Predicted model as a PDB file, atoms N, CA, C, CB and O in Angstrom, pLDDT in the B-factor column:
MODEL        1                                                                  
ATOM      1  N   MET A   1     107.713 102.781 101.268  1.00 83.00           N  
ATOM      2  CA  MET A   1     108.739 103.550 100.629  1.00 83.00           C  
ATOM      3  C   MET A   1     108.366 105.032 100.703  1.00 83.00           C  
ATOM      4  CB  MET A   1     108.938 103.091  99.172  1.00 83.00           C  
ATOM      5  O   MET A   1     108.051 105.654  99.688  1.00 83.00           O  
ATOM      6  N   PRO A   2     108.404 105.578 101.894  1.00 90.00           N  
ATOM      7  CA  PRO A   2     107.961 106.962 102.094  1.00 90.00           C  
ATOM      8  C   PRO A   2     108.687 107.993 101.233  1.00 90.00           C  
ATOM      9  CB  PRO A   2     108.130 107.328 103.524  1.00 90.00           C  
ATOM     10  O   PRO A   2     108.075 108.973 100.809  1.00 90.00           O  
ATOM     11  N   ASP A   3     109.955 107.797 100.972  1.00 91.00           N  
ATOM     12  CA  ASP A   3     110.709 108.795 100.203  1.00 91.00           C  
ATOM     13  C   ASP A   3     110.246 108.900  98.760  1.00 91.00           C  
ATOM     14  CB  ASP A   3     112.180 108.464 100.232  1.00 91.00           C  
ATOM     15  O   ASP A   3     110.541 109.888  98.087  1.00 91.00           O  
ATOM     16  N   THR A   4     109.524 107.897  98.272  1.00 93.00           N  
ATOM     17  CA  THR A   4     109.096 107.936  96.876  1.00 93.00           C  
ATOM     18  C   THR A   4     107.950 108.912  96.640  1.00 93.00           C  
ATOM     19  CB  THR A   4     108.684 106.557  96.427  1.00 93.00           C  
ATOM     20  O   THR A   4     107.604 109.186  95.490  1.00 93.00           O  
ATOM     21  N   GLU A   5     107.359 109.437  97.698  1.00 93.00           N  
ATOM     22  CA  GLU A   5     106.266 110.389  97.509  1.00 93.00           C  
ATOM     23  C   GLU A   5     106.729 111.648  96.774  1.00 93.00           C  
ATOM     24  CB  GLU A   5     105.664 110.767  98.857  1.00 93.00           C  
ATOM     25  O   GLU A   5     105.910 112.381  96.219  1.00 93.00           O  
ATOM     26  N   TYR A   6     108.024 111.895  96.773  1.00 96.00           N  
ATOM     27  CA  TYR A   6     108.566 113.090  96.114  1.00 96.00           C  
ATOM     28  C   TYR A   6     108.946 112.835  94.656  1.00 96.00           C  
ATOM     29  CB  TYR A   6     109.783 113.593  96.872  1.00 96.00           C  
ATOM     30  O   TYR A   6     109.331 113.761  93.942  1.00 96.00           O  
ATOM     31  N   LEU A   7     108.838 111.596  94.219  1.00 96.00           N  
ATOM     32  CA  LEU A   7     109.190 111.260  92.842  1.00 96.00           C  
ATOM     33  C   LEU A   7     108.012 111.518  91.923  1.00 96.00           C  
ATOM     34  CB  LEU A   7     109.640 109.795  92.735  1.00 96.00           C  
ATOM     35  O   LEU A   7     106.853 111.399  92.321  1.00 96.00           O  
ATOM     36  N   SER A   8     108.326 111.871  90.695  1.00 97.00           N  
ATOM     37  CA  SER A   8     107.263 111.946  89.695  1.00 97.00           C  
ATOM     38  C   SER A   8     106.828 110.513  89.382  1.00 97.00           C  
ATOM     39  CB  SER A   8     107.742 112.703  88.390  1.00 97.00           C  
ATOM     40  O   SER A   8     107.522 109.558  89.732  1.00 97.00           O  
ATOM     41  N   GLN A   9     105.699 110.372  88.736  1.00 96.00           N  
ATOM     42  CA  GLN A   9     105.225 109.046  88.373  1.00 96.00           C  
ATOM     43  C   GLN A   9     106.233 108.351  87.458  1.00 96.00           C  
ATOM     44  CB  GLN A   9     103.849 109.134  87.690  1.00 96.00           C  
ATOM     45  O   GLN A   9     106.508 107.162  87.619  1.00 96.00           O  
ATOM     46  N   ASP A  10     106.778 109.091  86.508  1.00 97.00           N  
ATOM     47  CA  ASP A  10     107.772 108.514  85.596  1.00 97.00           C  
ATOM     48  C   ASP A  10     109.001 108.026  86.355  1.00 97.00           C  
ATOM     49  CB  ASP A  10     108.186 109.545  84.536  1.00 97.00           C  
ATOM     50  O   ASP A  10     109.500 106.931  86.099  1.00 97.00           O  
ATOM     51  N   ASP A  11     109.487 108.842  87.290  1.00 97.00           N  
ATOM     52  CA  ASP A  11     110.669 108.447  88.069  1.00 97.00           C  
ATOM     53  C   ASP A  11     110.369 107.233  88.950  1.00 97.00           C  
ATOM     54  CB  ASP A  11     111.154 109.623  88.940  1.00 97.00           C  
ATOM     55  O   ASP A  11     111.214 106.354  89.121  1.00 97.00           O  
ATOM     56  N   PHE A  12     109.160 107.196  89.505  1.00 96.00           N  
ATOM     57  CA  PHE A  12     108.781 106.052  90.325  1.00 96.00           C  
ATOM     58  C   PHE A  12     108.782 104.774  89.494  1.00 96.00           C  
ATOM     59  CB  PHE A  12     107.400 106.276  90.956  1.00 96.00           C  
ATOM     60  O   PHE A  12     109.299 103.747  89.934  1.00 96.00           O  
ATOM     61  N   TYR A  13     108.207 104.831  88.299  1.00 97.00           N  
ATOM     62  CA  TYR A  13     108.189 103.649  87.441  1.00 97.00           C  
ATOM     63  C   TYR A  13     109.595 103.236  87.010  1.00 97.00           C  
ATOM     64  CB  TYR A  13     107.329 103.909  86.214  1.00 97.00           C  
ATOM     65  O   TYR A  13     109.880 102.043  86.902  1.00 97.00           O  
ATOM     66  N   LEU A  14     110.461 104.190  86.768  1.00 97.00           N  
ATOM     67  CA  LEU A  14     111.854 103.861  86.447  1.00 97.00           C  
ATOM     68  C   LEU A  14     112.528 103.136  87.614  1.00 97.00           C  
ATOM     69  CB  LEU A  14     112.639 105.139  86.094  1.00 97.00           C  
ATOM     70  O   LEU A  14     113.270 102.173  87.418  1.00 97.00           O  
ATOM     71  N   LEU A  15     112.256 103.613  88.821  1.00 96.00           N  
ATOM     72  CA  LEU A  15     112.803 102.975  90.018  1.00 96.00           C  
ATOM     73  C   LEU A  15     112.297 101.541  90.148  1.00 96.00           C  
ATOM     74  CB  LEU A  15     112.436 103.782  91.273  1.00 96.00           C  
ATOM     75  O   LEU A  15     113.074 100.620  90.398  1.00 96.00           O  
ATOM     76  N   VAL A  16     111.003 101.363  89.977  1.00 96.00           N  
ATOM     77  CA  VAL A  16     110.414 100.023  90.093  1.00 96.00           C  
ATOM     78  C   VAL A  16     110.982  99.093  89.020  1.00 96.00           C  
ATOM     79  CB  VAL A  16     108.871 100.094  89.977  1.00 96.00           C  
ATOM     80  O   VAL A  16     111.254  97.925  89.298  1.00 96.00           O  
ATOM     81  N   GLU A  17     111.161  99.591  87.819  1.00 97.00           N  
ATOM     82  CA  GLU A  17     111.749  98.776  86.759  1.00 97.00           C  
ATOM     83  C   GLU A  17     113.159  98.326  87.130  1.00 97.00           C  
ATOM     84  CB  GLU A  17     111.775  99.553  85.440  1.00 97.00           C  
ATOM     85  O   GLU A  17     113.534  97.181  86.882  1.00 97.00           O  
ATOM     86  N   GLN A  18     113.937  99.225  87.723  1.00 97.00           N  
ATOM     87  CA  GLN A  18     115.296  98.872  88.146  1.00 97.00           C  
ATOM     88  C   GLN A  18     115.272  97.841  89.275  1.00 97.00           C  
ATOM     89  CB  GLN A  18     116.060 100.128  88.596  1.00 97.00           C  
ATOM     90  O   GLN A  18     116.058  96.894  89.284  1.00 97.00           O  
ATOM     91  N   ILE A  19     114.371  98.039  90.213  1.00 97.00           N  
ATOM     92  CA  ILE A  19     114.251  97.091  91.326  1.00 97.00           C  
ATOM     93  C   ILE A  19     113.852  95.720  90.798  1.00 97.00           C  
ATOM     94  CB  ILE A  19     113.218  97.589  92.369  1.00 97.00           C  
ATOM     95  O   ILE A  19     114.370  94.703  91.259  1.00 97.00           O  
ATOM     96  N   TYR A  20     112.935  95.685  89.836  1.00 96.00           N  
ATOM     97  CA  TYR A  20     112.456  94.412  89.298  1.00 96.00           C  
ATOM     98  C   TYR A  20     113.559  93.637  88.579  1.00 96.00           C  
ATOM     99  CB  TYR A  20     111.298  94.654  88.348  1.00 96.00           C  
ATOM    100  O   TYR A  20     113.441  92.423  88.410  1.00 96.00           O  
ATOM    101  N   GLN A  21     114.609  94.301  88.161  1.00 97.00           N  
ATOM    102  CA  GLN A  21     115.722  93.615  87.493  1.00 97.00           C  
ATOM    103  C   GLN A  21     116.495  92.713  88.445  1.00 97.00           C  
ATOM    104  CB  GLN A  21     116.668  94.632  86.874  1.00 97.00           C  
ATOM    105  O   GLN A  21     117.228  91.830  87.999  1.00 97.00           O  
ATOM    106  N   LEU A  22     116.343  92.920  89.745  1.00 98.00           N  
ATOM    107  CA  LEU A  22     117.037  92.096  90.731  1.00 98.00           C  
ATOM    108  C   LEU A  22     116.412  90.702  90.765  1.00 98.00           C  
ATOM    109  CB  LEU A  22     116.985  92.753  92.137  1.00 98.00           C  
ATOM    110  O   LEU A  22     115.193  90.563  90.860  1.00 98.00           O  
ATOM    111  N   ASP A  23     117.258  89.673  90.687  1.00 98.00           N  
ATOM    112  CA  ASP A  23     116.768  88.296  90.654  1.00 98.00           C  
ATOM    113  C   ASP A  23     115.882  87.966  91.850  1.00 98.00           C  
ATOM    114  CB  ASP A  23     117.935  87.334  90.606  1.00 98.00           C  
ATOM    115  O   ASP A  23     114.841  87.326  91.697  1.00 98.00           O  
ATOM    116  N   ALA A  24     116.288  88.397  93.028  1.00 98.00           N  
ATOM    117  CA  ALA A  24     115.514  88.092  94.229  1.00 98.00           C  
ATOM    118  C   ALA A  24     114.107  88.685  94.156  1.00 98.00           C  
ATOM    119  CB  ALA A  24     116.237  88.617  95.468  1.00 98.00           C  
ATOM    120  O   ALA A  24     113.146  88.077  94.628  1.00 98.00           O  
ATOM    121  N   VAL A  25     113.994  89.860  93.569  1.00 97.00           N  
ATOM    122  CA  VAL A  25     112.694  90.508  93.440  1.00 97.00           C  
ATOM    123  C   VAL A  25     111.838  89.755  92.422  1.00 97.00           C  
ATOM    124  CB  VAL A  25     112.860  91.989  93.024  1.00 97.00           C  
ATOM    125  O   VAL A  25     110.650  89.536  92.660  1.00 97.00           O  
ATOM    126  N   GLN A  26     112.415  89.365  91.314  1.00 96.00           N  
ATOM    127  CA  GLN A  26     111.668  88.598  90.311  1.00 96.00           C  
ATOM    128  C   GLN A  26     111.162  87.286  90.898  1.00 96.00           C  
ATOM    129  CB  GLN A  26     112.547  88.321  89.079  1.00 96.00           C  
ATOM    130  O   GLN A  26     110.025  86.886  90.646  1.00 96.00           O  
ATOM    131  N   GLU A  27     112.003  86.620  91.678  1.00 96.00           N  
ATOM    132  CA  GLU A  27     111.601  85.365  92.309  1.00 96.00           C  
ATOM    133  C   GLU A  27     110.464  85.586  93.305  1.00 96.00           C  
ATOM    134  CB  GLU A  27     112.797  84.717  93.013  1.00 96.00           C  
ATOM    135  O   GLU A  27     109.526  84.791  93.360  1.00 96.00           O  
ATOM    136  N   LEU A  28     110.539  86.642  94.079  1.00 95.00           N  
ATOM    137  CA  LEU A  28     109.492  86.942  95.051  1.00 95.00           C  
ATOM    138  C   LEU A  28     108.171  87.262  94.355  1.00 95.00           C  
ATOM    139  CB  LEU A  28     109.916  88.113  95.943  1.00 95.00           C  
ATOM    140  O   LEU A  28     107.117  86.782  94.771  1.00 95.00           O  
ATOM    141  N   VAL A  29     108.224  88.068  93.302  1.00 94.00           N  
ATOM    142  CA  VAL A  29     107.011  88.411  92.560  1.00 94.00           C  
ATOM    143  C   VAL A  29     106.393  87.146  91.969  1.00 94.00           C  
ATOM    144  CB  VAL A  29     107.321  89.440  91.441  1.00 94.00           C  
ATOM    145  O   VAL A  29     105.175  86.973  92.025  1.00 94.00           O  
ATOM    146  N   GLU A  30     107.200  86.278  91.414  1.00 93.00           N  
ATOM    147  CA  GLU A  30     106.691  85.029  90.843  1.00 93.00           C  
ATOM    148  C   GLU A  30     106.042  84.163  91.926  1.00 93.00           C  
ATOM    149  CB  GLU A  30     107.830  84.250  90.148  1.00 93.00           C  
ATOM    150  O   GLU A  30     104.970  83.597  91.713  1.00 93.00           O  
ATOM    151  N   LYS A  31     106.684  84.065  93.068  1.00 92.00           N  
ATOM    152  CA  LYS A  31     106.158  83.255  94.165  1.00 92.00           C  
ATOM    153  C   LYS A  31     104.806  83.790  94.642  1.00 92.00           C  
ATOM    154  CB  LYS A  31     107.157  83.224  95.332  1.00 92.00           C  
ATOM    155  O   LYS A  31     103.861  83.020  94.818  1.00 92.00           O  
ATOM    156  N   VAL A  32     104.711  85.090  94.849  1.00 90.00           N  
ATOM    157  CA  VAL A  32     103.463  85.689  95.316  1.00 90.00           C  
ATOM    158  C   VAL A  32     102.394  85.594  94.224  1.00 90.00           C  
ATOM    159  CB  VAL A  32     103.688  87.166  95.729  1.00 90.00           C  
ATOM    160  O   VAL A  32     101.237  85.294  94.519  1.00 90.00           O  
ATOM    161  N   SER A  33     102.769  85.845  92.972  1.00 90.00           N  
ATOM    162  CA  SER A  33     101.815  85.765  91.872  1.00 90.00           C  
ATOM    163  C   SER A  33     101.251  84.355  91.752  1.00 90.00           C  
ATOM    164  CB  SER A  33     102.477  86.186  90.556  1.00 90.00           C  
ATOM    165  O   SER A  33     100.055  84.185  91.515  1.00 90.00           O  
ATOM    166  N   GLU A  34     102.087  83.362  91.909  1.00 88.00           N  
ATOM    167  CA  GLU A  34     101.643  81.967  91.829  1.00 88.00           C  
ATOM    168  C   GLU A  34     100.621  81.670  92.925  1.00 88.00           C  
ATOM    169  CB  GLU A  34     102.848  81.003  91.945  1.00 88.00           C  
ATOM    170  O   GLU A  34      99.636  80.971  92.689  1.00 88.00           O  
ATOM    171  N   LYS A  35     100.856  82.196  94.101  1.00 83.00           N  
ATOM    172  CA  LYS A  35      99.924  82.003  95.219  1.00 83.00           C  
ATOM    173  C   LYS A  35      98.542  82.513  94.835  1.00 83.00           C  
ATOM    174  CB  LYS A  35     100.431  82.727  96.493  1.00 83.00           C  
ATOM    175  O   LYS A  35      97.545  81.836  95.088  1.00 83.00           O  
ATOM    176  N   TYR A  36      98.467  83.686  94.232  1.00 83.00           N  
ATOM    177  CA  TYR A  36      97.179  84.266  93.865  1.00 83.00           C  
ATOM    178  C   TYR A  36      96.581  83.610  92.629  1.00 83.00           C  
ATOM    179  CB  TYR A  36      97.327  85.751  93.629  1.00 83.00           C  
ATOM    180  O   TYR A  36      95.359  83.561  92.489  1.00 83.00           O  
ATOM    181  N   ARG A  37      97.429  83.101  91.725  1.00 80.00           N  
ATOM    182  CA  ARG A  37      96.917  82.352  90.576  1.00 80.00           C  
ATOM    183  C   ARG A  37      96.193  81.104  91.060  1.00 80.00           C  
ATOM    184  CB  ARG A  37      98.064  81.972  89.604  1.00 80.00           C  
ATOM    185  O   ARG A  37      95.122  80.765  90.556  1.00 80.00           O  
ATOM    186  N   VAL A  38      96.782  80.421  92.038  1.00 75.00           N  
ATOM    187  CA  VAL A  38      96.183  79.211  92.579  1.00 75.00           C  
ATOM    188  C   VAL A  38      94.842  79.536  93.231  1.00 75.00           C  
ATOM    189  CB  VAL A  38      97.130  78.542  93.593  1.00 75.00           C  
ATOM    190  O   VAL A  38      93.867  78.808  93.047  1.00 75.00           O  
ATOM    191  N   ILE A  39      94.796  80.621  93.985  1.00 74.00           N  
ATOM    192  CA  ILE A  39      93.543  81.021  94.644  1.00 74.00           C  
ATOM    193  C   ILE A  39      92.495  81.365  93.594  1.00 74.00           C  
ATOM    194  CB  ILE A  39      93.775  82.232  95.592  1.00 74.00           C  
ATOM    195  O   ILE A  39      91.342  80.947  93.707  1.00 74.00           O  
ATOM    196  N   GLU A  40      92.886  82.125  92.573  1.00 72.00           N  
ATOM    197  CA  GLU A  40      91.952  82.559  91.539  1.00 72.00           C  
ATOM    198  C   GLU A  40      91.449  81.381  90.709  1.00 72.00           C  
ATOM    199  CB  GLU A  40      92.612  83.591  90.633  1.00 72.00           C  
ATOM    200  O   GLU A  40      90.267  81.311  90.374  1.00 72.00           O  
ATOM    201  N   ASP A  41      92.354  80.454  90.377  1.00 75.00           N  
ATOM    202  CA  ASP A  41      91.988  79.296  89.559  1.00 75.00           C  
ATOM    203  C   ASP A  41      91.245  78.231  90.367  1.00 75.00           C  
ATOM    204  CB  ASP A  41      93.235  78.687  88.931  1.00 75.00           C  
ATOM    205  O   ASP A  41      90.609  77.341  89.803  1.00 75.00           O  
ATOM    206  N   GLY A  42      91.333  78.335  91.688  1.00 71.00           N  
ATOM    207  CA  GLY A  42      90.669  77.364  92.535  1.00 71.00           C  
ATOM    208  C   GLY A  42      91.397  76.044  92.678  1.00 71.00           C  
ATOM    209  O   GLY A  42      90.807  75.051  93.102  1.00 71.00           O  
ATOM    210  N   ASP A  43      92.674  76.024  92.327  1.00 57.00           N  
ATOM    211  CA  ASP A  43      93.472  74.792  92.448  1.00 57.00           C  
ATOM    212  C   ASP A  43      93.989  74.601  93.838  1.00 57.00           C  
ATOM    213  CB  ASP A  43      94.630  74.805  91.483  1.00 57.00           C  
ATOM    214  O   ASP A  43      94.677  73.617  94.111  1.00 57.00           O  
TER     215      ASP A  43                                                      
ENDMDL                                                                          
END                                                                             
């Protein structure tokens, strides 16, 4: 996301919060997080 280099930290976090509201993004984050939980837990 090269254009975000011009955003303040606060604006960047606001953008990320808005993006995270999208169902597809929440599902992707959950899927990736689960992958790393399994690796970390050793399951």
